C-alpha positions in Angstrom: 19.0 17.8 -10.2 17.1 15.0 -11.9 18.1 12.3 -9.3 17.0 14.6 -6.5 13.5 15.0 -7.9 13.4 11.3 -8.9 14.1 10.3 -5.2 11.4 12.8 -4.0 8.7 11.4 -6.3 9.7 7.7 -6.4 9.8 7.4 -2.6 6.0 7.9 -2.0 5.3 6.0 -5.2 7.2 3.0 -3.9 5.3 3.2 -0.6 2.0 3.0 -2.5 3.2 0.2 -4.8 4.6 -1.9 -1.9 1.3 -1.3 0.0 -0.7 -2.5 -3.1 1.6 -5.6 -3.4 1.1 -6.5 0.3 -2.7 -5.9 0.1 -2.9 -8.0 -3.0 -1.0 -10.8 -1.4 -3.5 -10.8 1.5 -6.3 -10.9 -1.1 -4.6 -13.8 -3.0 -4.4 -16.0 0.1 -8.0 -15.2 1.1 -7.5 -12.8 4.0 -9.4 -10.0 2.2 -12.7 -11.5 1.0 -14.0 -8.6 -1.1 -10.8 -8.1 -3.1 -10.9 -10.3 -6.2 -9.4 -7.5 -8.2 -6.6 -7.2 -5.6 -5.8 -10.9 -6.0 -5.4 -10.4 -9.7 -3.2 -7.3 -9.1 -0.7 -9.5 -7.1 0.3 -11.3 -10.3 0.3 -8.2 -12.5 3.6 -7.9 -14.4 3.3 -4.1 -14.7 3.2 -3.6 -11.0 6.2 -5.9 -10.6 8.0 -4.0 -13.4 7.3 -0.6 -11.7 8.4 -1.9 -8.3 11.7 -3.3 -9.7 12.4 -0.2 -11.7 11.5 2.2 -8.9 13.5 0.2 -6.3 16.7 -0.1 -8.2 16.8 3.5 -9.4 15.6 4.9 -6.1 18.2 3.0 -4.2 21.2 3.8 -6.4 20.3 7.5 -6.8 19.9 7.6 -3.0 23.4 6.1 -2.7 24.7 8.8 -5.1 23.1 11.6 -3.0 24.6 10.1 0.1 28.1 10.1 -1.5 27.6 13.7 -2.5 26.7 14.6 1.1 29.9 12.9 2.2 31.8 15.3 0.1 32.4 13.6 -3.3 32.4 16.4 -5.9 32.2 14.4 -9.1 28.4 14.7 -9.5 28.2 14.4 -13.2 30.4 11.3 -13.3 28.5 9.7 -10.5 25.2 10.5 -12.2 26.1 8.7 -15.4 27.9 5.9 -13.4 24.9 5.2 -11.2 22.5 5.6 -14.1 24.5 3.0 -16.1 24.7 0.7 -13.1 21.0 1.1 -12.5 20.2 0.3 -16.1 22.4 -2.8 -16.0 21.0 -4.0 -12.7 17.4 -3.4 -13.9 18.1 -5.2 -17.2 19.7 -8.2 -15.5 16.9 -8.4 -12.9 14.2 -8.1 -15.5 15.5 -10.9 -17.6 16.3 -13.0 -14.5 12.9 -12.6 -12.7 10.6 -12.3 -15.7 
């Protein structure tokens, strides 16, 4: 049940975070003149961390739910498998990008 709720809450959160990232990019290049705090937000590691974490877990838990909808019945095995894959992908991405 956790992946289902995670997908439901992380989807809107990712929309907000990606929107902030896009707006902060426009502020960084000078398209938004009153957004000096937005320009600083574009280079914020916490925002990048949340985006990376949210994207990886949202995508892989979504793939898990898709496979369950297709008829795979090993929900517990897939939960732990996709959680492990997500943790490994996040760890690799974090050390590679940061």
